[in-house]
Structure formats: C-alpha cells, structure tokens
C-alpha positions as CSV (number, residue, x, y, z in Angstrom):
1,M,128.8,53.4,126.3
2,E,125.3,53.6,126.0
3,E,123.0,56.0,127.4
4,S,121.1,54.7,130.2
5,S,118.2,57.1,130.2
6,R,115.7,57.9,127.3
7,D,116.1,61.2,125.5
8,P,113.3,62.9,123.9
9,R,115.1,64.0,120.7
10,P,117.5,60.8,120.5
11,V,117.6,62.2,116.8
12,L,117.8,65.6,116.8
13,L,120.9,64.7,119.7
14,S,122.5,61.6,117.2
15,A,122.3,64.7,114.4
16,A,124.4,67.6,116.6
17,Q,126.7,64.4,117.3
18,V,127.0,63.3,113.4
19,G,127.5,66.7,112.3
20,G,130.2,67.2,114.3
21,I,132.0,64.2,113.2
22,V,131.3,65.0,109.5
23,I,133.3,67.8,109.4
24,A,135.6,66.6,111.8
25,H,136.3,64.1,109.2
26,A,136.2,65.9,106.0
27,I,138.8,68.3,107.6
28,T,140.8,65.7,108.3
29,I,141.0,63.5,105.2
30,A,141.5,67.1,103.3
31,S,144.5,67.8,105.4
32,I,145.7,64.4,104.7
33,I,145.4,64.8,101.0
34,A,147.0,67.9,100.9
35,G,149.5,67.1,103.1
36,L,150.6,64.1,100.6
37,G,150.3,66.1,97.6
38,Y,148.3,64.1,96.0
39,T,148.1,65.8,92.3
40,E,145.6,64.9,89.0
41,R,147.9,62.5,87.6
42,D,148.1,60.4,91.2
43,V,144.2,60.2,91.9
44,G,142.6,62.2,89.1
45,P,141.1,65.3,90.1
46,V,141.7,65.7,93.5
47,P,138.2,67.4,94.8
48,R,136.6,64.8,93.0
49,Y,138.7,62.2,95.1
50,W,138.3,64.0,97.9
51,A,134.3,63.7,97.6
52,V,134.2,60.4,96.7
53,V,136.9,59.0,99.8
54,T,135.2,61.3,102.2
55,L,131.3,62.1,101.6
56,G,131.3,57.8,100.6
57,P,131.8,56.7,104.3
58,S,130.2,59.6,106.3
59,L,126.9,59.9,104.4
60,L,126.8,56.0,105.0
61,W,128.0,56.3,108.4
62,A,125.2,59.0,109.5
63,A,122.5,57.1,107.8
64,I,123.1,54.2,109.8
65,V,123.5,56.5,112.9
66,L,119.9,58.6,112.2
67,A,118.2,55.5,111.7
68,R,119.5,53.5,114.3
69,A,118.7,56.7,116.4
70,A,115.1,56.7,114.8
71,A,114.1,53.3,115.2
72,W,114.8,52.7,118.7
73,R,114.2,56.2,119.9
74,R,117.3,56.1,122.2
75,A,120.5,58.6,121.8
76,S,123.7,55.8,121.9
77,S,127.5,56.9,122.4
78,F,127.8,53.4,121.2
79,W,127.0,53.3,117.8
80,L,129.0,56.3,117.0
81,P,131.9,54.1,116.2
82,G,129.8,50.8,115.9
83,A,128.5,52.1,112.6
84,A,132.0,53.3,111.9
85,A,133.4,49.8,112.0
86,I,130.1,48.4,110.1
87,V,131.3,51.2,107.1
88,A,135.1,50.2,107.6
89,I,133.7,46.7,106.9
90,L,132.1,47.8,103.8
91,A,134.6,49.8,102.6
92,F,137.1,46.8,103.0
93,V,134.4,44.8,100.6
94,Y,134.6,48.1,98.3
95,A,138.4,48.6,98.0
96,A,138.7,44.4,97.1
97,V,136.0,45.0,94.4
98,L,137.8,48.1,93.0
99,R,141.2,46.3,93.2
100,Y,139.9,43.5,91.4
101,G,137.5,44.8,89.3
102,P,136.9,46.2,85.9
103,L,137.0,49.7,87.3
104,D,140.0,51.8,87.0
105,W,139.7,54.2,90.1
106,P,143.3,55.2,91.0
107,G,143.3,55.4,94.7
108,V,139.6,55.5,95.3
109,G,139.7,51.7,97.3
110,F,142.4,52.3,99.6
111,G,141.6,56.3,100.2
112,T,138.5,55.1,101.1
113,L,139.3,52.2,103.6
114,I,141.9,54.8,105.2
115,S,138.9,57.3,105.3
116,S,136.7,54.5,107.5
117,W,139.3,53.9,109.5
118,I,139.8,57.4,110.1
119,L,135.7,57.3,110.8
120,I,136.4,54.9,113.6
121,G,138.8,57.0,115.4
122,I,136.8,60.5,115.4
123,A,133.7,58.6,116.0
124,L,135.6,56.8,119.0
125,I,136.7,60.5,120.7
126,V,133.3,62.2,120.2
127,A,131.7,58.9,121.7
128,A,134.5,59.2,124.4
129,A,134.1,63.1,125.2
130,T,130.3,62.6,125.2
131,Q,130.3,60.3,128.0
132,L,132.9,61.8,129.9
133,V,130.4,65.2,129.4
134,R,127.3,63.0,130.7
135,R,129.3,61.5,133.7
136,T,130.3,64.7,134.9
137,R,126.7,66.3,134.8
138,A,125.1,63.3,136.3
139,R,128.2,63.6,139.5
140,R,127.1,67.5,139.6
141,R,123.3,66.8,139.8
142,A,123.9,63.6,142.4
C-alpha cells in the first residue's frame, strides 16, 4: 500500500487522513460506550473513561503517522494501519500493567485495548479506500 510517487506535502496529506480517522474512531468508541450502557458505577465518570480509552491510542497513533510522514517526506497508506498495530501492541502492554499493577482504573486497560483494535480497522479501511482512489485516478490519467 505504499504510494510510489513523492508528494510535495506528505504531512498535509497524512494529516487529512489522520483527522478523518481520529474523528471516525472517536464517534465509534462513543457509540460503543453508549450502546453498552456504561455507567459511573462500571467505569467511573463516563466522559473521562471515553477520553482515556479514545484519545490515548488516537493521539499516540497520530504522532507516529505524522512523525513518519515528516521524517520520510512521503505519504504512505501502509503506515496508517501499520502505526495502529504498533499502538495495539503498546495498548496490550498498558492493559497488562493496569491489570497486574497497583492502579485501580476499572475497565481502562481492556477499553484501551479494544479501542486500539478498532483504530486498526478504521485505519485499514481508510488506507484501502485511499489506494482505490489513487488507482482509479491513475487509470483515468492513463
């Protein structure tokens, strides 16, 4: 899924993709939390729980994608789900630390883990759609 041509604005292109994915991820997680009917008894204050399980993985993922685009000066659809997989691995470690550590944050470790898996799915969908659009445009030009 690597883009073959160099874009003069790789960070801008990546930022547009990142923005769309972060918004879709936030809406998806909010819908899941609302659908499951979490209450303050289950996970503490629900807005704080949503912020922790959504923004943590999203912001780490966005930083990885944008830093890679800036460092390599190349937009890449591969790194959208690739960076999300890195975040999922880190979320697993985070969940294990919360599970066996002294902190008592009910549901945060597991919620972050599920959130990171959902981030991979959304990033994969956007990466595939981006590649489809690029191929369609290339066919039209040829």
